[in-house]
mmCIF file of the N, C-alpha and C atoms, coordinates in Angstrom:
data_MODEL
# 
_entry.id   MODEL 
# 
loop_
_atom_site.group_PDB 
_atom_site.id 
_atom_site.type_symbol 
_atom_site.label_atom_id 
_atom_site.label_alt_id 
_atom_site.label_comp_id 
_atom_site.label_asym_id 
_atom_site.label_entity_id 
_atom_site.label_seq_id 
_atom_site.pdbx_PDB_ins_code 
_atom_site.Cartn_x 
_atom_site.Cartn_y 
_atom_site.Cartn_z 
_atom_site.occupancy 
_atom_site.B_iso_or_equiv 
_atom_site.pdbx_formal_charge 
_atom_site.auth_seq_id 
_atom_site.auth_comp_id 
_atom_site.auth_asym_id 
_atom_site.auth_atom_id 
_atom_site.pdbx_PDB_model_num 
ATOM 1   N N  . UNK A 1 1  ? 259.533 109.430 95.832  1.00 0.00 ? 1  UNK A N  1 
ATOM 2   C CA . UNK A 1 1  ? 260.142 109.265 97.145  1.00 0.00 ? 1  UNK A CA 1 
ATOM 3   C C  . UNK A 1 1  ? 261.647 109.459 97.073  1.00 0.00 ? 1  UNK A C  1 
ATOM 4   N N  . UNK A 1 2  ? 262.177 110.040 98.108  1.00 0.00 ? 2  UNK A N  1 
ATOM 5   C CA . UNK A 1 2  ? 263.617 110.221 98.213  1.00 0.00 ? 2  UNK A CA 1 
ATOM 6   C C  . UNK A 1 2  ? 264.202 108.937 98.793  1.00 0.00 ? 2  UNK A C  1 
ATOM 7   N N  . UNK A 1 3  ? 265.486 108.694 98.519  1.00 0.00 ? 3  UNK A N  1 
ATOM 8   C CA . UNK A 1 3  ? 266.119 107.457 98.990  1.00 0.00 ? 3  UNK A CA 1 
ATOM 9   C C  . UNK A 1 3  ? 265.963 107.270 100.494 1.00 0.00 ? 3  UNK A C  1 
ATOM 10  N N  . UNK A 1 4  ? 266.188 108.335 101.241 1.00 0.00 ? 4  UNK A N  1 
ATOM 11  C CA . UNK A 1 4  ? 266.121 108.247 102.700 1.00 0.00 ? 4  UNK A CA 1 
ATOM 12  C C  . UNK A 1 4  ? 264.708 107.867 103.149 1.00 0.00 ? 4  UNK A C  1 
ATOM 13  N N  . UNK A 1 5  ? 263.710 108.490 102.525 1.00 0.00 ? 5  UNK A N  1 
ATOM 14  C CA . UNK A 1 5  ? 262.319 108.179 102.860 1.00 0.00 ? 5  UNK A CA 1 
ATOM 15  C C  . UNK A 1 5  ? 262.003 106.723 102.526 1.00 0.00 ? 5  UNK A C  1 
ATOM 16  N N  . UNK A 1 6  ? 262.524 106.256 101.418 1.00 0.00 ? 6  UNK A N  1 
ATOM 17  C CA . UNK A 1 6  ? 262.266 104.883 100.983 1.00 0.00 ? 6  UNK A CA 1 
ATOM 18  C C  . UNK A 1 6  ? 262.836 103.884 102.000 1.00 0.00 ? 6  UNK A C  1 
ATOM 19  N N  . UNK A 1 7  ? 264.057 104.160 102.475 1.00 0.00 ? 7  UNK A N  1 
ATOM 20  C CA . UNK A 1 7  ? 264.698 103.266 103.448 1.00 0.00 ? 7  UNK A CA 1 
ATOM 21  C C  . UNK A 1 7  ? 263.885 103.206 104.742 1.00 0.00 ? 7  UNK A C  1 
ATOM 22  N N  . UNK A 1 8  ? 263.435 104.348 105.203 1.00 0.00 ? 8  UNK A N  1 
ATOM 23  C CA . UNK A 1 8  ? 262.616 104.395 106.428 1.00 0.00 ? 8  UNK A CA 1 
ATOM 24  C C  . UNK A 1 8  ? 261.301 103.644 106.226 1.00 0.00 ? 8  UNK A C  1 
ATOM 25  N N  . UNK A 1 9  ? 260.694 103.860 105.079 1.00 0.00 ? 9  UNK A N  1 
ATOM 26  C CA . UNK A 1 9  ? 259.427 103.210 104.759 1.00 0.00 ? 9  UNK A CA 1 
ATOM 27  C C  . UNK A 1 9  ? 259.592 101.688 104.742 1.00 0.00 ? 9  UNK A C  1 
ATOM 28  N N  . UNK A 1 10 ? 260.675 101.215 104.077 1.00 0.00 ? 10 UNK A N  1 
ATOM 29  C CA . UNK A 1 10 ? 260.944 99.774  104.021 1.00 0.00 ? 10 UNK A CA 1 
ATOM 30  C C  . UNK A 1 10 ? 261.174 99.206  105.417 1.00 0.00 ? 10 UNK A C  1 
ATOM 31  N N  . UNK A 1 11 ? 261.892 99.958  106.239 1.00 0.00 ? 11 UNK A N  1 
ATOM 32  C CA . UNK A 1 11 ? 262.191 99.513  107.608 1.00 0.00 ? 11 UNK A CA 1 
ATOM 33  C C  . UNK A 1 11 ? 260.894 99.322  108.406 1.00 0.00 ? 11 UNK A C  1 
ATOM 34  N N  . UNK A 1 12 ? 259.976 100.276 108.251 1.00 0.00 ? 12 UNK A N  1 
ATOM 35  C CA . UNK A 1 12 ? 258.701 100.195 108.978 1.00 0.00 ? 12 UNK A CA 1 
ATOM 36  C C  . UNK A 1 12 ? 257.844 99.034  108.475 1.00 0.00 ? 12 UNK A C  1 
ATOM 37  N N  . UNK A 1 13 ? 257.892 98.791  107.159 1.00 0.00 ? 13 UNK A N  1 
ATOM 38  C CA . UNK A 1 13 ? 257.135 97.662  106.608 1.00 0.00 ? 13 UNK A CA 1 
ATOM 39  C C  . UNK A 1 13 ? 257.640 96.335  107.170 1.00 0.00 ? 13 UNK A C  1 
ATOM 40  N N  . UNK A 1 14 ? 258.968 96.203  107.282 1.00 0.00 ? 14 UNK A N  1 
ATOM 41  C CA . UNK A 1 14 ? 259.564 94.976  107.816 1.00 0.00 ? 14 UNK A CA 1 
ATOM 42  C C  . UNK A 1 14 ? 259.188 94.822  109.287 1.00 0.00 ? 14 UNK A C  1 
ATOM 43  N N  . UNK A 1 15 ? 259.269 95.923  110.050 1.00 0.00 ? 15 UNK A N  1 
ATOM 44  C CA . UNK A 1 15 ? 258.941 95.873  111.483 1.00 0.00 ? 15 UNK A CA 1 
ATOM 45  C C  . UNK A 1 15 ? 257.483 95.493  111.704 1.00 0.00 ? 15 UNK A C  1 
ATOM 46  N N  . UNK A 1 16 ? 256.608 95.980  110.806 1.00 0.00 ? 16 UNK A N  1 
ATOM 47  C CA . UNK A 1 16 ? 255.184 95.684  110.944 1.00 0.00 ? 16 UNK A CA 1 
ATOM 48  C C  . UNK A 1 16 ? 254.848 94.279  110.438 1.00 0.00 ? 16 UNK A C  1 
ATOM 49  N N  . UNK A 1 17 ? 255.805 93.633  109.788 1.00 0.00 ? 17 UNK A N  1 
ATOM 50  C CA . UNK A 1 17 ? 255.570 92.275  109.295 1.00 0.00 ? 17 UNK A CA 1 
ATOM 51  C C  . UNK A 1 17 ? 254.840 92.232  107.967 1.00 0.00 ? 17 UNK A C  1 
ATOM 52  N N  . UNK A 1 18 ? 254.763 93.368  107.276 1.00 0.00 ? 18 UNK A N  1 
ATOM 53  C CA . UNK A 1 18 ? 254.059 93.400  105.993 1.00 0.00 ? 18 UNK A CA 1 
ATOM 54  C C  . UNK A 1 18 ? 254.935 92.925  104.829 1.00 0.00 ? 18 UNK A C  1 
ATOM 55  N N  . UNK A 1 19 ? 256.231 92.892  105.061 1.00 0.00 ? 19 UNK A N  1 
ATOM 56  C CA . UNK A 1 19 ? 257.163 92.385  104.051 1.00 0.00 ? 19 UNK A CA 1 
ATOM 57  C C  . UNK A 1 19 ? 258.370 91.794  104.767 1.00 0.00 ? 19 UNK A C  1 
ATOM 58  N N  . UNK A 1 20 ? 259.254 91.176  104.020 1.00 0.00 ? 20 UNK A N  1 
ATOM 59  C CA . UNK A 1 20 ? 260.457 90.607  104.636 1.00 0.00 ? 20 UNK A CA 1 
ATOM 60  C C  . UNK A 1 20 ? 261.679 91.394  104.173 1.00 0.00 ? 20 UNK A C  1 
ATOM 61  N N  . UNK A 1 21 ? 262.749 91.275  104.924 1.00 0.00 ? 21 UNK A N  1 
ATOM 62  C CA . UNK A 1 21 ? 263.984 91.978  104.566 1.00 0.00 ? 21 UNK A CA 1 
ATOM 63  C C  . UNK A 1 21 ? 264.522 91.468  103.226 1.00 0.00 ? 21 UNK A C  1 
ATOM 64  N N  . UNK A 1 22 ? 264.307 90.188  102.960 1.00 0.00 ? 22 UNK A N  1 
ATOM 65  C CA . UNK A 1 22 ? 264.771 89.609  101.695 1.00 0.00 ? 22 UNK A CA 1 
ATOM 66  C C  . UNK A 1 22 ? 264.075 90.270  100.504 1.00 0.00 ? 22 UNK A C  1 
ATOM 67  N N  . UNK A 1 23 ? 262.769 90.512  100.646 1.00 0.00 ? 23 UNK A N  1 
ATOM 68  C CA . UNK A 1 23 ? 262.023 91.165  99.561  1.00 0.00 ? 23 UNK A CA 1 
ATOM 69  C C  . UNK A 1 23 ? 262.478 92.607  99.378  1.00 0.00 ? 23 UNK A C  1 
ATOM 70  N N  . UNK A 1 24 ? 262.765 93.275  100.483 1.00 0.00 ? 24 UNK A N  1 
ATOM 71  C CA . UNK A 1 24 ? 263.246 94.660  100.420 1.00 0.00 ? 24 UNK A CA 1 
ATOM 72  C C  . UNK A 1 24 ? 264.594 94.698  99.705  1.00 0.00 ? 24 UNK A C  1 
ATOM 73  N N  . UNK A 1 25 ? 265.482 93.769  100.085 1.00 0.00 ? 25 UNK A N  1 
ATOM 74  C CA . UNK A 1 25 ? 266.806 93.707  99.454  1.00 0.00 ? 25 UNK A CA 1 
ATOM 75  C C  . UNK A 1 25 ? 266.690 93.401  97.960  1.00 0.00 ? 25 UNK A C  1 
ATOM 76  N N  . UNK A 1 26 ? 265.783 92.504  97.625  1.00 0.00 ? 26 UNK A N  1 
ATOM 77  C CA . UNK A 1 26 ? 265.602 92.126  96.221  1.00 0.00 ? 26 UNK A CA 1 
ATOM 78  C C  . UNK A 1 26 ? 265.112 93.310  95.398  1.00 0.00 ? 26 UNK A C  1 
ATOM 79  N N  . UNK A 1 27 ? 264.165 94.048  95.937  1.00 0.00 ? 27 UNK A N  1 
ATOM 80  C CA . UNK A 1 27 ? 263.644 95.198  95.187  1.00 0.00 ? 27 UNK A CA 1 
ATOM 81  C C  . UNK A 1 27 ? 264.708 96.288  95.061  1.00 0.00 ? 27 UNK A C  1 
ATOM 82  N N  . UNK A 1 28 ? 265.544 96.427  96.101  1.00 0.00 ? 28 UNK A N  1 
ATOM 83  C CA . UNK A 1 28 ? 266.630 97.416  96.047  1.00 0.00 ? 28 UNK A CA 1 
ATOM 84  C C  . UNK A 1 28 ? 267.642 97.038  94.954  1.00 0.00 ? 28 UNK A C  1 
ATOM 85  N N  . UNK A 1 29 ? 267.966 95.737  94.902  1.00 0.00 ? 29 UNK A N  1 
ATOM 86  C CA . UNK A 1 29 ? 268.895 95.271  93.856  1.00 0.00 ? 29 UNK A CA 1 
ATOM 87  C C  . UNK A 1 29 ? 268.312 95.498  92.464  1.00 0.00 ? 29 UNK A C  1 
ATOM 88  N N  . UNK A 1 30 ? 267.019 95.245  92.339  1.00 0.00 ? 30 UNK A N  1 
ATOM 89  C CA . UNK A 1 30 ? 266.356 95.413  91.047  1.00 0.00 ? 30 UNK A CA 1 
ATOM 90  C C  . UNK A 1 30 ? 266.371 96.883  90.617  1.00 0.00 ? 30 UNK A C  1 
ATOM 91  N N  . UNK A 1 31 ? 266.140 97.781  91.573  1.00 0.00 ? 31 UNK A N  1 
ATOM 92  C CA . UNK A 1 31 ? 266.171 99.212  91.262  1.00 0.00 ? 31 UNK A CA 1 
ATOM 93  C C  . UNK A 1 31 ? 267.564 99.637  90.812  1.00 0.00 ? 31 UNK A C  1 
ATOM 94  N N  . UNK A 1 32 ? 268.587 99.147  91.505  1.00 0.00 ? 32 UNK A N  1 
ATOM 95  C CA . UNK A 1 32 ? 269.967 99.477  91.127  1.00 0.00 ? 32 UNK A CA 1 
ATOM 96  C C  . UNK A 1 32 ? 270.285 98.954  89.733  1.00 0.00 ? 32 UNK A C  1 
ATOM 97  N N  . UNK A 1 33 ? 269.820 97.731  89.448  1.00 0.00 ? 33 UNK A N  1 
ATOM 98  C CA . UNK A 1 33 ? 270.074 97.138  88.135  1.00 0.00 ? 33 UNK A CA 1 
ATOM 99  C C  . UNK A 1 33 ? 269.417 97.959  87.030  1.00 0.00 ? 33 UNK A C  1 
ATOM 100 N N  . UNK A 1 34 ? 268.196 98.410  87.281  1.00 0.00 ? 34 UNK A N  1 
ATOM 101 C CA . UNK A 1 34 ? 267.499 99.222  86.277  1.00 0.00 ? 34 UNK A CA 1 
ATOM 102 C C  . UNK A 1 34 ? 268.223 100.537 86.032  1.00 0.00 ? 34 UNK A C  1 
ATOM 103 N N  . UNK A 1 35 ? 268.748 101.131 87.095  1.00 0.00 ? 35 UNK A N  1 
ATOM 104 C CA . UNK A 1 35 ? 269.512 102.369 86.929  1.00 0.00 ? 35 UNK A CA 1 
ATOM 105 C C  . UNK A 1 35 ? 270.756 102.121 86.085  1.00 0.00 ? 35 UNK A C  1 
ATOM 106 N N  . UNK A 1 36 ? 271.434 101.005 86.336  1.00 0.00 ? 36 UNK A N  1 
ATOM 107 C CA . UNK A 1 36 ? 272.636 100.670 85.559  1.00 0.00 ? 36 UNK A CA 1 
ATOM 108 C C  . UNK A 1 36 ? 272.287 100.458 84.093  1.00 0.00 ? 36 UNK A C  1 
ATOM 109 N N  . UNK A 1 37 ? 271.175 99.771  83.840  1.00 0.00 ? 37 UNK A N  1 
ATOM 110 C CA . UNK A 1 37 ? 270.778 99.498  82.459  1.00 0.00 ? 37 UNK A CA 1 
ATOM 111 C C  . UNK A 1 37 ? 270.504 100.788 81.708  1.00 0.00 ? 37 UNK A C  1 
ATOM 112 N N  . UNK A 1 38 ? 269.935 101.774 82.397  1.00 0.00 ? 38 UNK A N  1 
ATOM 113 C CA . UNK A 1 38 ? 269.658 103.055 81.759  1.00 0.00 ? 38 UNK A CA 1 
ATOM 114 C C  . UNK A 1 38 ? 270.947 103.779 81.395  1.00 0.00 ? 38 UNK A C  1 
ATOM 115 N N  . UNK A 1 39 ? 271.978 103.599 82.211  1.00 0.00 ? 39 UNK A N  1 
ATOM 116 C CA . UNK A 1 39 ? 273.240 104.301 81.991  1.00 0.00 ? 39 UNK A CA 1 
ATOM 117 C C  . UNK A 1 39 ? 274.124 103.626 80.953  1.00 0.00 ? 39 UNK A C  1 
ATOM 118 N N  . UNK A 1 40 ? 273.849 102.344 80.657  1.00 0.00 ? 40 UNK A N  1 
ATOM 119 C CA . UNK A 1 40 ? 274.706 101.601 79.726  1.00 0.00 ? 40 UNK A CA 1 
ATOM 120 C C  . UNK A 1 40 ? 274.701 102.260 78.355  1.00 0.00 ? 40 UNK A C  1 
ATOM 121 N N  . UNK A 1 41 ? 275.884 102.322 77.751  1.00 0.00 ? 41 UNK A N  1 
ATOM 122 C CA . UNK A 1 41 ? 276.003 102.870 76.405  1.00 0.00 ? 41 UNK A CA 1 
ATOM 123 C C  . UNK A 1 41 ? 276.492 101.761 75.484  1.00 0.00 ? 41 UNK A C  1 
ATOM 124 N N  . UNK A 1 42 ? 275.977 101.776 74.293  1.00 0.00 ? 42 UNK A N  1 
ATOM 125 C CA . UNK A 1 42 ? 276.455 100.813 73.310  1.00 0.00 ? 42 UNK A CA 1 
ATOM 126 C C  . UNK A 1 42 ? 277.803 101.289 72.800  1.00 0.00 ? 42 UNK A C  1 
ATOM 127 N N  . UNK A 1 43 ? 278.813 100.513 73.053  1.00 0.00 ? 43 UNK A N  1 
ATOM 128 C CA . UNK A 1 43 ? 280.151 100.888 72.606  1.00 0.00 ? 43 UNK A CA 1 
ATOM 129 C C  . UNK A 1 43 ? 280.416 100.279 71.242  1.00 0.00 ? 43 UNK A C  1 
ATOM 130 N N  . UNK A 1 44 ? 280.951 101.079 70.332  1.00 0.00 ? 44 UNK A N  1 
ATOM 131 C CA . UNK A 1 44 ? 281.240 100.520 69.006  1.00 0.00 ? 44 UNK A CA 1 
ATOM 132 C C  . UNK A 1 44 ? 282.344 99.475  69.086  1.00 0.00 ? 44 UNK A C  1 
ATOM 133 N N  . UNK A 1 45 ? 282.196 98.442  68.319  1.00 0.00 ? 45 UNK A N  1 
ATOM 134 C CA . UNK A 1 45 ? 283.215 97.395  68.310  1.00 0.00 ? 45 UNK A CA 1 
ATOM 135 C C  . UNK A 1 45 ? 284.441 97.895  67.574  1.00 0.00 ? 45 UNK A C  1 
ATOM 136 N N  . UNK A 1 46 ? 285.585 97.388  68.006  1.00 0.00 ? 46 UNK A N  1 
ATOM 137 C CA . UNK A 1 46 ? 286.833 97.790  67.368  1.00 0.00 ? 46 UNK A CA 1 
ATOM 138 C C  . UNK A 1 46 ? 286.868 97.266  65.940  1.00 0.00 ? 46 UNK A C  1 
ATOM 139 N N  . UNK A 1 47 ? 287.266 98.149  65.042  1.00 0.00 ? 47 UNK A N  1 
ATOM 140 C CA . UNK A 1 47 ? 287.410 97.741  63.650  1.00 0.00 ? 47 UNK A CA 1 
ATOM 141 C C  . UNK A 1 47 ? 288.723 96.987  63.493  1.00 0.00 ? 47 UNK A C  1 
ATOM 142 N N  . UNK A 1 48 ? 288.659 95.877  62.843  1.00 0.00 ? 48 UNK A N  1 
ATOM 143 C CA . UNK A 1 48 ? 289.867 95.085  62.631  1.00 0.00 ? 48 UNK A CA 1 
ATOM 144 C C  . UNK A 1 48 ? 290.295 95.207  61.177  1.00 0.00 ? 48 UNK A C  1 
ATOM 145 N N  . UNK A 1 49 ? 291.584 95.334  60.981  1.00 0.00 ? 49 UNK A N  1 
ATOM 146 C CA . UNK A 1 49 ? 292.114 95.387  59.619  1.00 0.00 ? 49 UNK A CA 1 
ATOM 147 C C  . UNK A 1 49 ? 292.051 93.997  59.006  1.00 0.00 ? 49 UNK A C  1 
ATOM 148 N N  . UNK A 1 50 ? 291.542 93.952  57.809  1.00 0.00 ? 50 UNK A N  1 
ATOM 149 C CA . UNK A 1 50 ? 291.474 92.682  57.105  1.00 0.00 ? 50 UNK A CA 1 
ATOM 150 C C  . UNK A 1 50 ? 292.616 92.668  56.095  1.00 0.00 ? 50 UNK A C  1 
ATOM 151 N N  . UNK A 1 51 ? 293.475 91.706  56.225  1.00 0.00 ? 51 UNK A N  1 
ATOM 152 C CA . UNK A 1 51 ? 294.598 91.598  55.304  1.00 0.00 ? 51 UNK A CA 1 
ATOM 153 C C  . UNK A 1 51 ? 294.233 90.603  54.208  1.00 0.00 ? 51 UNK A C  1 
ATOM 154 N N  . UNK A 1 52 ? 294.309 91.097  52.993  1.00 0.00 ? 52 UNK A N  1 
ATOM 155 C CA . UNK A 1 52 ? 294.002 90.236  51.856  1.00 0.00 ? 52 UNK A CA 1 
ATOM 156 C C  . UNK A 1 52 ? 295.326 89.845  51.210  1.00 0.00 ? 52 UNK A C  1 
ATOM 157 N N  . UNK A 1 53 ? 295.559 88.578  51.117  1.00 0.00 ? 53 UNK A N  1 
ATOM 158 C CA . UNK A 1 53 ? 296.794 88.096  50.494  1.00 0.00 ? 53 UNK A CA 1 
ATOM 159 C C  . UNK A 1 53 ? 296.438 87.287  49.260  1.00 0.00 ? 53 UNK A C  1 
ATOM 160 N N  . UNK A 1 54 ? 297.429 87.094  48.435  1.00 0.00 ? 54 UNK A N  1 
ATOM 161 C CA . UNK A 1 54 ? 297.213 86.330  47.205  1.00 0.00 ? 54 UNK A CA 1 
ATOM 162 C C  . UNK A 1 54 ? 297.748 84.912  47.316  1.00 0.00 ? 54 UNK A C  1 
ATOM 163 N N  . UNK A 1 55 ? 297.794 84.379  48.523  1.00 0.00 ? 55 UNK A N  1 
ATOM 164 C CA . UNK A 1 55 ? 298.314 83.026  48.717  1.00 0.00 ? 55 UNK A CA 1 
ATOM 165 C C  . UNK A 1 55 ? 297.502 81.993  47.941  1.00 0.00 ? 55 UNK A C  1 
ATOM 166 N N  . UNK A 1 56 ? 296.218 82.268  47.769  1.00 0.00 ? 56 UNK A N  1 
ATOM 167 C CA . UNK A 1 56 ? 295.382 81.295  47.064  1.00 0.00 ? 56 UNK A CA 1 
ATOM 168 C C  . UNK A 1 56 ? 295.691 81.260  45.564  1.00 0.00 ? 56 UNK A C  1 
ATOM 169 N N  . UNK A 1 57 ? 296.435 82.280  45.052  1.00 0.00 ? 57 UNK A N  1 
ATOM 170 C CA . UNK A 1 57 ? 296.767 82.308  43.630  1.00 0.00 ? 57 UNK A CA 1 
ATOM 171 C C  . UNK A 1 57 ? 298.070 81.581  43.312  1.00 0.00 ? 57 UNK A C  1 
ATOM 172 N N  . UNK A 1 58 ? 298.843 81.245  44.348  1.00 0.00 ? 58 UNK A N  1 
ATOM 173 C CA . UNK A 1 58 ? 300.126 80.580  44.130  1.00 0.00 ? 58 UNK A CA 1 
ATOM 174 C C  . UNK A 1 58 ? 299.884 79.215  43.490  1.00 0.00 ? 58 UNK A C  1 
ATOM 175 N N  . UNK A 1 59 ? 300.588 78.982  42.388  1.00 0.00 ? 59 UNK A N  1 
ATOM 176 C CA . UNK A 1 59 ? 300.463 77.700  41.699  1.00 0.00 ? 59 UNK A CA 1 
ATOM 177 C C  . UNK A 1 59 ? 299.292 77.615  40.743  1.00 0.00 ? 59 UNK A C  1 
ATOM 178 N N  . UNK A 1 60 ? 298.534 78.703  40.575  1.00 0.00 ? 60 UNK A N  1 
ATOM 179 C CA . UNK A 1 60 ? 297.418 78.681  39.626  1.00 0.00 ? 60 UNK A CA 1 
ATOM 180 C C  . UNK A 1 60 ? 297.821 79.432  38.368  1.00 0.00 ? 60 UNK A C  1 
ATOM 181 N N  . UNK A 1 61 ? 297.076 79.204  37.311  1.00 0.00 ? 61 UNK A N  1 
ATOM 182 C CA . UNK A 1 61 ? 297.367 79.865  36.032  1.00 0.00 ? 61 UNK A CA 1 
ATOM 183 C C  . UNK A 1 61 ? 297.217 81.381  36.177  1.00 0.00 ? 61 UNK A C  1 
ATOM 184 N N  . UNK A 1 62 ? 296.165 81.811  36.839  1.00 0.00 ? 62 UNK A N  1 
ATOM 185 C CA . UNK A 1 62 ? 295.952 83.250  37.034  1.00 0.00 ? 62 UNK A CA 1 
ATOM 186 C C  . UNK A 1 62 ? 297.089 83.860  37.846  1.00 0.00 ? 62 UNK A C  1 
ATOM 187 N N  . UNK A 1 63 ? 297.528 83.150  38.861  1.00 0.00 ? 63 UNK A N  1 
ATOM 188 C CA . UNK A 1 63 ? 298.639 83.637  39.679  1.00 0.00 ? 63 UNK A CA 1 
ATOM 189 C C  . UNK A 1 63 ? 299.906 83.810  38.870  1.00 0.00 ? 63 UNK A C  1 
ATOM 190 N N  . UNK A 1 64 ? 300.183 82.861  37.980  1.00 0.00 ? 64 UNK A N  1 
ATOM 191 C CA . UNK A 1 64 ? 301.379 82.953  37.127  1.00 0.00 ? 64 UNK A CA 1 
ATOM 192 C C  . UNK A 1 64 ? 301.279 84.136  36.174  1.00 0.00 ? 64 UNK A C  1 
ATOM 193 N N  . UNK A 1 65 ? 300.099 84.326  35.586  1.00 0.00 ? 65 UNK A N  1 
ATOM 194 C CA . UNK A 1 65 ? 299.900 85.427  34.637  1.00 0.00 ? 65 UNK A CA 1 
ATOM 195 C C  . UNK A 1 65 ? 300.063 86.768  35.346  1.00 0.00 ? 65 UNK A C  1 
ATOM 196 N N  . UNK A 1 66 ? 299.470 86.891  36.520  1.00 0.00 ? 66 UNK A N  1 
ATOM 197 C CA . UNK A 1 66 ? 299.580 88.150  37.267  1.00 0.00 ? 66 UNK A CA 1 
ATOM 198 C C  . UNK A 1 66 ? 301.010 88.393  37.727  1.00 0.00 ? 66 UNK A C  1 
ATOM 199 N N  . UNK A 1 67 ? 301.743 87.333  38.044  1.00 0.00 ? 67 UNK A N  1 
ATOM 200 C CA . UNK A 1 67 ? 303.122 87.475  38.503  1.00 0.00 ? 67 UNK A CA 1 
ATOM 201 C C  . UNK A 1 67 ? 304.023 87.985  37.386  1.00 0.00 ? 67 UNK A C  1 
ATOM 202 N N  . UNK A 1 68 ? 303.740 87.567  36.141  1.00 0.00 ? 68 UNK A N  1 
ATOM 203 C CA . UNK A 1 68 ? 304.549 88.033  35.012  1.00 0.00 ? 68 UNK A CA 1 
ATOM 204 C C  . UNK A 1 68 ? 304.397 89.540  34.849  1.00 0.00 ? 68 UNK A C  1 
ATOM 205 N N  . UNK A 1 69 ? 303.170 89.994  34.758  1.00 0.00 ? 69 UNK A N  1 
ATOM 206 C CA . UNK A 1 69 ? 302.886 91.424  34.716  1.00 0.00 ? 69 UNK A CA 1 
ATOM 207 C C  . UNK A 1 69 ? 303.321 92.144  33.458  1.00 0.00 ? 69 UNK A C  1 
ATOM 208 N N  . UNK A 1 70 ? 303.838 91.461  32.472  1.00 0.00 ? 70 UNK A N  1 
ATOM 209 C CA . UNK A 1 70 ? 304.346 92.161  31.297  1.00 0.00 ? 70 UNK A CA 1 
ATOM 210 C C  . UNK A 1 70 ? 303.339 92.158  30.146  1.00 0.00 ? 70 UNK A C  1 
ATOM 211 N N  . UNK A 1 71 ? 302.445 91.232  30.134  1.00 0.00 ? 71 UNK A N  1 
ATOM 212 C CA . UNK A 1 71 ? 301.480 91.149  29.033  1.00 0.00 ? 71 UNK A CA 1 
ATOM 213 C C  . UNK A 1 71 ? 300.422 92.237  29.175  1.00 0.00 ? 71 UNK A C  1 
ATOM 214 N N  . UNK A 1 72 ? 299.944 92.710  28.030  1.00 0.00 ? 72 UNK A N  1 
ATOM 215 C CA . UNK A 1 72 ? 298.902 93.737  28.050  1.00 0.00 ? 72 UNK A CA 1 
ATOM 216 C C  . UNK A 1 72 ? 297.531 93.101  28.248  1.00 0.00 ? 72 UNK A C  1 
ATOM 217 N N  . UNK A 1 73 ? 297.367 91.918  27.735  1.00 0.00 ? 73 UNK A N  1 
ATOM 218 C CA . UNK A 1 73 ? 296.119 91.189  27.960  1.00 0.00 ? 73 UNK A CA 1 
ATOM 219 C C  . UNK A 1 73 ? 296.439 89.712  28.097  1.00 0.00 ? 73 UNK A C  1 
ATOM 220 N N  . UNK A 1 74 ? 295.580 89.019  28.768  1.00 0.00 ? 74 UNK A N  1 
ATOM 221 C CA . UNK A 1 74 ? 295.789 87.589  28.938  1.00 0.00 ? 74 UNK A CA 1 
ATOM 222 C C  . UNK A 1 74 ? 294.449 86.889  28.898  1.00 0.00 ? 74 UNK A C  1 
ATOM 223 N N  . UNK A 1 75 ? 294.473 85.622  28.583  1.00 0.00 ? 75 UNK A N  1 
ATOM 224 C CA . UNK A 1 75 ? 293.226 84.865  28.548  1.00 0.00 ? 75 UNK A CA 1 
ATOM 225 C C  . UNK A 1 75 ? 293.296 83.757  29.583  1.00 0.00 ? 75 UNK A C  1 
ATOM 226 N N  . UNK A 1 76 ? 292.191 83.579  30.221  1.00 0.00 ? 76 UNK A N  1 
ATOM 227 C CA . UNK A 1 76 ? 292.080 82.518  31.212  1.00 0.00 ? 76 UNK A CA 1 
ATOM 228 C C  . UNK A 1 76 ? 290.876 81.680  30.795  1.00 0.00 ? 76 UNK A C  1 
ATOM 229 N N  . UNK A 1 77 ? 291.138 80.552  30.201  1.00 0.00 ? 77 UNK A N  1 
ATOM 230 C CA . UNK A 1 77 ? 290.049 79.770  29.630  1.00 0.00 ? 77 UNK A CA 1 
ATOM 231 C C  . UNK A 1 77 ? 289.534 80.495  28.402  1.00 0.00 ? 77 UNK A C  1 
ATOM 232 N N  . UNK A 1 78 ? 288.231 80.750  28.340  1.00 0.00 ? 78 UNK A N  1 
ATOM 233 C CA . UNK A 1 78 ? 287.642 81.430  27.194  1.00 0.00 ? 78 UNK A CA 1 
ATOM 234 C C  . UNK A 1 78 ? 287.514 82.931  27.428  1.00 0.00 ? 78 UNK A C  1 
ATOM 235 N N  . UNK A 1 79 ? 287.910 83.403  28.599  1.00 0.00 ? 79 UNK A N  1 
ATOM 236 C CA . UNK A 1 79 ? 287.723 84.814  28.949  1.00 0.00 ? 79 UNK A CA 1 
ATOM 237 C C  . UNK A 1 79 ? 289.022 85.569  28.730  1.00 0.00 ? 79 UNK A C  1 
ATOM 238 N N  . UNK A 1 80 ? 288.914 86.743  28.076  1.00 0.00 ? 80 UNK A N  1 
ATOM 239 C CA . UNK A 1 80 ? 290.098 87.582  27.863  1.00 0.00 ? 80 UNK A CA 1 
ATOM 240 C C  . UNK A 1 80 ? 290.052 88.750  28.839  1.00 0.00 ? 80 UNK A C  1 
ATOM 241 N N  . UNK A 1 81 ? 291.198 89.042  29.461  1.00 0.00 ? 81 UNK A N  1 
ATOM 242 C CA . UNK A 1 81 ? 291.312 90.150  30.397  1.00 0.00 ? 81 UNK A CA 1 
ATOM 243 C C  . UNK A 1 81 ? 292.282 91.170  29.842  1.00 0.00 ? 81 UNK A C  1 
ATOM 244 N N  . UNK A 1 82 ? 291.923 92.442  29.935  1.00 0.00 ? 82 UNK A N  1 
ATOM 245 C CA . UNK A 1 82 ? 292.851 93.521  29.570  1.00 0.00 ? 82 UNK A CA 1 
ATOM 246 C C  . UNK A 1 82 ? 293.551 93.978  30.824  1.00 0.00 ? 82 UNK A C  1 
ATOM 247 N N  . UNK A 1 83 ? 294.863 94.143  30.745  1.00 0.00 ? 83 UNK A N  1 
ATOM 248 C CA . UNK A 1 83 ? 295.626 94.608  31.913  1.00 0.00 ? 83 UNK A CA 1 
ATOM 249 C C  . UNK A 1 83 ? 295.818 96.111  31.801  1.00 0.00 ? 83 UNK A C  1 
ATOM 250 N N  . UNK A 1 84 ? 294.829 96.874  32.106  1.00 0.00 ? 84 UNK A N  1 
ATOM 251 C CA . UNK A 1 84 ? 294.934 98.344  32.073  1.00 0.00 ? 84 UNK A CA 1 
ATOM 252 C C  . UNK A 1 84 ? 294.557 98.891  33.419  1.00 0.00 ? 84 UNK A C  1 
# 
């Protein structure tokens, strides 16, 4: 059915008492909503830059070792790290 035909058909149904104007309006709203849902596109979310800081290393043994930066290798507990 074409939109114009649908409107005329609904009008005649209301006049004949087979439906109410409220039901016609509700179905029209539902049709519009379905059309909108079909047109909706999933938009990608904005990518946010994640800033990684070393604030958690301040005051720790690892933070001090990394801050020096002159040693070729360092040990943290029983683990040895090579700085290459």
